[in-house]
N, CA, C and O atoms as a DFTB+ gen file, in Angstrom:
480 C
 N C O
     1  1      -9.836     -13.521     -16.364
     2  2      -9.160     -12.735     -15.565
     3  2      -9.138     -11.134     -15.936
     4  3      -8.351     -10.802     -16.823
     5  1      -9.817     -10.279     -15.418
     6  2     -10.181      -8.958     -15.105
     7  2      -8.484      -8.297     -15.217
     8  3      -7.537      -8.652     -14.515
     9  1      -8.470      -7.251     -16.319
    10  2      -7.444      -6.672     -16.407
    11  2      -6.516      -5.965     -15.224
    12  3      -5.294      -5.962     -15.076
    13  1      -7.890      -5.198     -14.220
    14  2      -6.647      -5.134     -13.157
    15  2      -6.252      -6.109     -12.207
    16  3      -6.484      -5.657     -11.086
    17  1      -5.815      -7.116     -12.159
    18  2      -5.651      -8.606     -11.750
    19  2      -4.649      -8.871     -12.320
    20  3      -3.642      -9.242     -11.718
    21  1      -4.701      -8.762     -13.351
    22  2      -3.752      -9.217     -14.464
    23  2      -2.026      -8.026     -14.691
    24  3      -0.875      -8.350     -14.981
    25  1      -2.803      -6.338     -14.314
    26  2      -1.893      -5.749     -14.401
    27  2      -1.279      -5.537     -12.916
    28  3      -0.436      -4.663     -12.713
    29  1      -1.859      -6.579     -11.667
    30  2      -1.825      -6.510      -9.999
    31  2      -0.432      -7.808     -10.394
    32  3       0.380      -8.057      -9.503
    33  1      -0.354      -8.311     -11.365
    34  2       0.418      -9.806     -11.125
    35  2       1.654      -9.071     -11.871
    36  3       2.750      -9.631     -11.891
    37  1       1.499      -8.039     -12.373
    38  2       2.981      -7.561     -13.443
    39  2       3.749      -7.101     -12.401
    40  3       4.932      -7.327     -12.144
    41  1       2.613      -6.166     -11.611
    42  2       3.388      -5.461     -10.496
    43  2       4.004      -6.566      -9.982
    44  3       4.815      -6.839     -10.867
    45  1       4.096      -7.134      -9.374
    46  2       4.626      -8.350      -8.335
    47  2       5.610      -8.870      -8.717
    48  3       6.574      -8.937      -7.954
    49  1       5.695      -9.559     -10.405
    50  2       7.233     -10.455     -11.246
    51  2       7.013      -9.330     -11.259
    52  3       5.930      -9.320     -10.674
    53  1       7.329      -7.856     -11.602
    54  2       8.683      -6.432     -12.187
    55  2       9.075      -6.188     -10.673
    56  3      10.110      -5.563     -10.445
    57  1       8.262      -6.671      -9.583
    58  2       9.213      -5.829      -8.418
    59  2       9.483      -7.127      -8.099
    60  3      10.607      -7.383      -8.531
    61  1       9.020      -8.033      -7.575
    62  2       9.875      -9.216      -6.937
    63  2       9.395      -9.656      -5.541
    64  3       9.789     -10.291      -4.562
    65  1       7.731      -8.585      -6.241
    66  2       7.024      -8.804      -4.411
    67  2       5.723      -9.877      -4.750
    68  3       5.264     -10.401      -5.764
    69  1       5.494      -9.880      -3.672
    70  2       4.461     -10.697      -2.429
    71  2       2.592      -9.392      -2.329
    72  3       2.358      -8.739      -1.311
    73  1       1.823      -9.365      -3.337
    74  2       1.116      -8.639      -2.739
    75  2      -0.264      -9.516      -1.704
    76  3      -1.165      -9.965      -2.413
    77  1      -0.420      -9.729      -0.315
    78  2      -1.409      -9.389       0.689
    79  2      -2.628      -9.475       0.125
    80  3      -3.203      -8.458      -0.263
    81  1      -3.452     -11.342      -0.047
    82  2      -4.531     -11.631      -0.550
    83  2      -5.846     -10.221      -1.093
    84  3      -6.356      -9.761      -2.114
    85  1      -5.868     -10.015       0.602
    86  2      -7.349      -9.313       1.051
    87  2      -6.356      -7.518       0.060
    88  3      -7.157      -6.828      -0.570
    89  1      -4.995      -7.062       0.044
    90  2      -5.045      -5.997      -0.462
    91  2      -4.789      -6.411      -2.113
    92  3      -5.129      -5.661      -3.028
    93  1      -4.382      -7.230      -2.241
    94  2      -5.030      -7.770      -4.074
    95  2      -6.308      -7.320      -3.874
    96  3      -6.509      -6.213      -4.373
    97  1      -7.492      -7.955      -3.147
    98  2      -8.615      -8.292      -3.791
    99  2      -8.843      -7.052      -3.560
   100  3      -9.367      -6.772      -4.639
   101  1      -8.852      -5.680      -2.724
   102  2      -9.575      -5.039      -2.108
   103  2      -8.895      -3.285      -3.878
   104  3      -9.502      -2.340      -4.382
   105  1      -7.560      -3.825      -4.047
   106  2      -6.843      -3.057      -5.056
   107  2      -7.788      -3.198      -6.294
   108  3      -8.503      -2.286      -6.711
   109  1      -7.717      -4.257      -6.746
   110  2      -8.414      -5.080      -7.530
   111  2      -9.876      -4.896      -7.626
   112  3     -10.134      -4.697      -8.813
   113  1     -10.904      -4.874      -6.936
   114  2     -12.488      -4.752      -6.922
   115  2     -12.835      -3.708      -6.238
   116  3     -14.057      -3.574      -6.179
   117  1     -12.007      -2.626      -5.499
   118  2     -12.808      -1.319      -4.817
   119  2     -12.016      -0.140      -5.491
   120  3     -12.668       0.902      -5.567
   121  1     -11.210      -0.114      -5.809
   122  2      -9.575       0.598      -6.150
   123  2      -9.198       0.920      -7.424
   124  3      -8.692       2.022      -7.634
   125  1      -9.385       0.034      -8.419
   126  2      -9.572      -0.545      -9.166
   127  2      -8.053       0.772     -10.113
   128  3      -6.950       1.126      -9.696
   129  1      -8.828       1.109     -11.475
   130  2      -8.073       1.858     -11.700
   131  2      -8.189       3.922     -11.741
   132  3      -7.833       4.680     -12.643
   133  1      -8.634       4.151     -10.783
   134  2      -9.232       5.095     -10.575
   135  2      -7.948       6.012     -10.307
   136  3      -6.830       5.505     -10.218
   137  1      -8.144       7.250     -10.195
   138  2      -6.851       8.450     -10.028
   139  2      -6.800       8.351      -8.757
   140  3      -5.609       8.473      -8.473
   141  1      -7.459       8.185      -7.725
   142  2      -6.906       7.809      -5.932
   143  2      -8.344       7.443      -5.698
   144  3      -9.159       7.379      -6.618
   145  1      -8.601       7.230      -4.574
   146  2      -9.280       6.170      -4.157
   147  2      -9.341       6.760      -1.759
   148  3      -8.443       6.597      -0.933
   149  1     -10.693       7.346      -1.564
   150  2      -9.745       7.552      -0.591
   151  2     -11.443       6.873       0.439
   152  3     -12.605       6.624       0.119
   153  1     -10.628       6.825       1.716
   154  2     -11.413       6.680       2.817
   155  2     -10.828       7.572       3.827
   156  3      -9.754       8.169       3.905
   157  1     -12.238       7.442       4.845
   158  2     -11.821       8.313       6.140
   159  2     -10.473       7.438       6.543
   160  3      -9.876       6.503       6.011
   161  1     -10.291       8.241       7.798
   162  2      -9.425       7.622       8.646
   163  2     -10.186       8.181      10.073
   164  3     -11.065       9.040      10.128
   165  1      -9.426       7.241      11.487
   166  2      -9.826       7.814      12.668
   167  2     -10.428       8.847      13.058
   168  3     -11.566       9.064      13.476
   169  1      -9.015       9.812      12.767
   170  2      -9.429      11.276      13.115
   171  2      -9.695      11.768      12.047
   172  3      -8.919      12.503      11.438
   173  1     -11.437      11.268      11.437
   174  2     -11.982      12.676      10.420
   175  2     -11.194      13.038       9.571
   176  3     -11.733      13.938       8.927
   177  1      -9.408      12.665       8.917
   178  2      -8.521      12.530       7.956
   179  2      -8.897      12.280       6.541
   180  3      -9.809      12.967       6.080
   181  1      -8.383      11.489       5.869
   182  2      -8.331      11.596       4.775
   183  2      -7.834      10.467       4.086
   184  3      -7.410      10.971       3.046
   185  1      -7.557       8.874       4.003
   186  2      -6.326       8.469       3.521
   187  2      -6.731       8.623       2.564
   188  3      -7.930       8.892       2.500
   189  1      -6.055       8.546       1.518
   190  2      -5.880       8.272       0.129
   191  2      -4.768       6.657      -0.477
   192  3      -3.622       6.400      -0.108
   193  1      -5.543       5.942      -1.354
   194  2      -4.720       4.876      -1.799
   195  2      -4.495       4.972      -3.083
   196  3      -5.111       5.259      -4.109
   197  1      -3.295       4.610      -2.706
   198  2      -3.349       4.649      -4.975
   199  2      -3.656       3.503      -5.937
   200  3      -4.327       2.776      -5.205
   201  1      -3.620       3.188      -6.539
   202  2      -4.966       2.730      -7.589
   203  2      -3.186       1.914      -7.950
   204  3      -2.097       2.215      -7.461
   205  1      -3.605       0.642      -9.165
   206  2      -2.323       0.037      -9.234
   207  2      -1.432       0.703     -10.483
   208  3      -0.253       0.434     -10.714
   209  1      -2.176       1.529     -11.150
   210  2      -1.614       2.528     -12.219
   211  2      -0.059       2.791     -11.071
   212  3       0.999       2.162     -11.038
   213  1      -0.639       4.222     -10.083
   214  2       0.494       4.270      -8.869
   215  2       1.017       3.866      -8.754
   216  3       1.993       4.034      -9.485
   217  1       1.081       2.820      -7.719
   218  2       1.939       2.057      -7.021
   219  2       2.993       2.457      -7.385
   220  3       3.462       3.470      -6.866
   221  1       3.608       1.832      -8.298
   222  2       5.315       0.919      -8.352
   223  2       5.688       2.588      -8.809
   224  3       6.911       2.597      -8.952
   225  1       5.121       4.038      -9.103
   226  2       5.932       5.008      -8.939
   227  2       6.273       6.326      -8.072
   228  3       7.030       7.296      -8.098
   229  1       4.619       5.416      -6.810
   230  2       5.271       6.185      -5.619
   231  2       6.218       5.701      -5.328
   232  3       7.149       6.489      -5.164
   233  1       6.565       4.005      -5.074
   234  2       7.218       4.083      -4.148
   235  2       8.323       4.421      -4.533
   236  3       9.184       4.424      -3.653
   237  1       8.843       4.913      -6.210
   238  2       9.855       5.098      -7.152
   239  2      10.587       6.567      -7.002
   240  3      11.639       7.082      -7.379
   241  1       9.035       7.073      -5.977
   242  2       9.000       8.656      -5.345
   243  2      10.172       9.201      -4.372
   244  3      11.222       9.815      -4.561
   245  1       9.359       8.583      -3.009
   246  2       9.451       8.663      -2.538
   247  2      10.910       7.068      -1.759
   248  3      11.038       6.813      -0.561
   249  1      11.832       6.248      -3.106
   250  2      12.928       5.839      -2.997
   251  2      12.575       4.449      -1.286
   252  3      13.446       4.105      -0.487
   253  1      11.094       3.999      -1.266
   254  2      11.141       2.935      -0.143
   255  2      11.639       1.580      -0.294
   256  3      11.838       0.779       0.619
   257  1      11.789       1.436      -1.310
   258  2      12.329      -0.205      -1.374
   259  2      14.067       0.125      -0.963
   260  3      14.840      -0.770      -0.623
   261  1      14.259       0.859      -1.023
   262  2      16.311       1.210      -0.647
   263  2      15.999       1.291       1.057
   264  3      16.854       0.867       1.834
   265  1      15.102       1.692       1.408
   266  2      14.938       1.910       3.048
   267  2      14.733       0.929       3.834
   268  3      15.471       0.502       4.721
   269  1      12.827       0.251       3.214
   270  2      12.894      -0.755       3.682
   271  2      11.928      -1.812       2.472
   272  3      10.727      -1.855       2.206
   273  1      13.157      -2.592       1.939
   274  2      12.793      -3.566       0.583
   275  2      11.375      -4.353       0.952
   276  3      11.024      -5.092       0.032
   277  1      10.738      -4.352       1.775
   278  2      10.262      -4.986       1.814
   279  2       8.612      -3.890       2.457
   280  3       7.519      -4.456       2.466
   281  1       8.668      -3.190       2.672
   282  2       7.342      -2.652       2.887
   283  2       7.044      -1.976       1.275
   284  3       7.930      -1.780       0.444
   285  1       5.526      -1.676       1.078
   286  2       5.364      -1.375       0.016
   287  2       4.260       0.616       0.317
   288  3       3.088       0.736       0.674
   289  1       4.696       1.106       0.175
   290  2       3.578       2.217       0.375
   291  2       2.592       2.059      -1.020
   292  3       2.877       1.898      -2.207
   293  1       1.188       2.197      -0.228
   294  2      -0.176       2.157      -0.597
   295  2      -1.121       3.129      -0.769
   296  3      -2.064       3.229      -1.553
   297  1      -0.644       3.922       0.223
   298  2      -1.549       5.483       0.084
   299  2      -1.089       6.130       1.370
   300  3      -0.388       5.500       2.162
   301  1      -1.578       7.732       1.659
   302  2      -0.988       8.413       2.566
   303  2      -2.228       9.260       2.174
   304  3      -3.058       9.401       1.276
   305  1      -1.726       9.903       3.806
   306  2      -2.637      10.654       4.848
   307  2      -1.559      12.058       4.928
   308  3      -0.720      11.973       5.826
   309  1      -1.508      13.454       3.989
   310  2      -0.312      13.945       3.837
   311  2       1.304      13.485       4.450
   312  3       1.689      12.380       4.068
   313  1       1.551      13.692       4.690
   314  2       3.411      12.702       4.902
   315  2       2.887      11.149       5.801
   316  3       3.762      10.400       6.235
   317  1       2.033      10.960       5.910
   318  2       1.854       9.778       6.521
   319  2       1.760       8.592       5.618
   320  3       0.816       8.351       4.866
   321  1       2.900       7.838       5.784
   322  2       2.778       6.352       4.746
   323  2       1.932       5.740       5.370
   324  3       1.557       5.851       6.537
   325  1       1.478       4.748       4.161
   326  2       0.140       3.819       4.950
   327  2       1.456       2.330       3.638
   328  3       2.002       2.559       2.559
   329  1       1.445       1.317       4.294
   330  2       2.693       0.201       3.829
   331  2       2.054      -0.844       4.463
   332  3       1.488      -0.921       5.553
   333  1       2.342      -1.994       3.166
   334  2       1.690      -3.314       3.625
   335  2       3.776      -3.736       2.894
   336  3       4.643      -3.277       2.150
   337  1       3.474      -4.954       3.888
   338  2       4.416      -5.896       3.834
   339  2       4.767      -6.863       2.876
   340  3       4.407      -7.942       3.347
   341  1       5.200      -7.006       1.954
   342  2       5.207      -7.925       0.700
   343  2       6.474      -8.858       0.570
   344  3       6.968      -8.532      -0.509
   345  1       7.090      -9.651       1.015
   346  2       8.004     -10.362       1.083
   347  2       7.761     -11.373       0.825
   348  3       7.271     -12.032       1.741
   349  1       7.923     -11.961      -0.317
   350  2       7.216     -13.065      -0.548
   351  2       6.879     -14.120       0.038
   352  3       7.990     -14.609       0.242
   353  1       5.974     -15.001       0.562
   354  2       6.521     -15.822       1.784
   355  2       5.395     -15.541       2.833
   356  3       4.430     -16.130       3.320
   357  1       6.238     -13.920       2.956
   358  2       6.229     -13.446       4.539
   359  2       5.099     -12.125       3.982
   360  3       5.337     -11.002       4.426
   361  1       4.108     -12.267       3.189
   362  2       3.467     -10.740       2.795
   363  2       2.367     -11.349       3.972
   364  3       1.910     -12.441       4.309
   365  1       2.262      -9.983       4.344
   366  2       1.035      -9.422       5.315
   367  2      -0.509      -8.788       5.142
   368  3      -0.433      -8.256       4.034
   369  1      -1.306      -8.653       5.434
   370  2      -2.189      -7.710       5.023
   371  2      -2.421      -6.668       6.267
   372  3      -3.316      -5.829       6.372
   373  1      -1.592      -6.899       6.978
   374  2      -1.637      -6.492       8.338
   375  2      -1.101      -4.113       7.567
   376  3      -0.276      -4.186       6.656
   377  1      -1.358      -3.133       7.779
   378  2      -1.437      -2.193       7.990
   379  2      -0.678      -1.147       8.586
   380  3      -0.914      -0.618       9.672
   381  1       0.449      -0.832       7.632
   382  2       1.243       0.255       8.438
   383  2       1.541       1.499       8.393
   384  3       1.670       2.154       7.358
   385  1       1.667       1.893       9.499
   386  2       1.737       4.271       8.675
   387  2       3.715       4.133       9.310
   388  3       4.535       3.361       9.806
   389  1       3.599       4.952       9.010
   390  2       4.925       6.331       9.422
   391  2       5.191       6.947       8.708
   392  3       5.213       6.537       7.547
   393  1       5.537       8.263       9.020
   394  2       5.894       9.563       8.916
   395  2       6.811       9.641       7.732
   396  3       7.945       9.175       7.836
   397  1       6.259      10.399       6.204
   398  2       7.303       9.458       5.030
   399  2       8.379      10.418       5.389
   400  3       9.298      10.039       4.664
   401  1       8.858      11.518       6.128
   402  2      10.264      12.429       6.189
   403  2      11.133      10.782       7.244
   404  3      12.259      10.285       7.246
   405  1      10.302      10.591       7.709
   406  2      10.744       9.897       8.998
   407  2      11.471       8.032       8.671
   408  3      12.134       7.291       9.396
   409  1      11.055       7.906       7.589
   410  2      11.246       6.650       6.573
   411  2      12.616       6.040       7.406
   412  3      13.517       6.868       7.545
   413  1      12.871       4.628       7.993
   414  2      13.840       4.310       8.029
   415  2      14.258       4.523       9.395
   416  3      14.767       3.721      10.178
   417  1      13.985       5.622       9.534
   418  2      14.376       6.448      11.313
   419  2      13.765       6.027      12.623
   420  3      14.167       6.112      13.783
   421  1      12.397       5.429      11.940
   422  2      10.701       5.193      13.030
   423  2      10.545       3.936      12.558
   424  3      10.360       3.415      11.458
   425  1      10.727       3.422      14.213
   426  2       9.148       2.500      14.406
   427  2       7.656       2.485      13.030
   428  3       7.063       3.534      12.781
   429  1       7.357       1.400      12.448
   430  2       6.045       1.779      11.568
   431  2       5.339       1.111      12.794
   432  3       5.723       0.128      13.427
   433  1       3.963       2.044      13.028
   434  2       2.730       1.756      13.507
   435  2       1.545       1.093      12.786
   436  3       0.824       1.500      11.875
   437  1       1.572      -0.119      13.515
   438  2       0.565      -0.888      12.856
   439  2      -1.179      -0.327      13.425
   440  3      -1.638      -0.214      14.561
   441  1      -1.834      -0.057      11.980
   442  2      -2.760       1.117      12.033
   443  2      -4.209       0.225      11.994
   444  3      -5.049       0.433      12.870
   445  1      -4.485      -0.912      10.784
   446  2      -5.361      -2.285      10.668
   447  2      -4.814      -3.665      10.611
   448  3      -3.691      -4.156      10.495
   449  1      -5.913      -4.063      10.724
   450  2      -5.154      -6.014      10.847
   451  2      -5.308      -5.741       9.359
   452  3      -4.185      -5.995       8.923
   453  1      -6.300      -5.251       8.026
   454  2      -6.433      -5.347       6.353
   455  2      -7.028      -4.410       6.363
   456  3      -7.646      -3.921       7.309
   457  1      -6.861      -3.839       4.754
   458  2      -7.077      -3.172       3.907
   459  2      -8.585      -3.351       4.631
   460  3      -8.325      -2.557       3.727
   461  1      -9.598      -3.502       5.148
   462  2     -10.888      -3.389       5.320
   463  2     -11.167      -2.774       6.380
   464  3     -12.028      -1.895       6.389
   465  1     -10.286      -3.237       7.777
   466  2     -10.433      -2.531       8.905
   467  2      -9.960      -1.521       9.315
   468  3     -10.095      -1.010      10.426
   469  1      -9.193      -1.072       8.163
   470  2      -8.193       0.329       7.727
   471  2      -8.974       1.884       7.782
   472  3      -8.461       2.979       8.014
   473  1     -10.450       1.529       7.469
   474  2     -11.121       3.473       7.592
   475  2     -12.195       3.268       8.727
   476  3     -12.834       2.222       8.842
   477  1     -12.261       3.786       9.120
   478  2     -12.625       4.651      10.381
   479  2     -14.260       4.047      10.601
   480  3     -14.956       4.473      11.523
């Protein structure tokens, strides 16, 4: 087992969440421990995806789980946050977005069926 997978599993245990399989694979094999991982979105902007090293800190900074306990922030494009659903047994590879300033007051928008189809 590589160090990335081990670190990702630690996050799941510590946070009592279950990361969806395709996202976990993408995180371990593509993003790894890079500072950020950039992908182009449909509007020619850039989505910055967090490495496993920054995931917990970013979720704590924005206090995500106190507003939506089963959504996990995985990246952002300015004020637009990108999320996955992480409730154990119901985890989903679908990528959602919402303005971070409106978290909890606006419905999340489905952006892609999984992390691999998020880019333009």
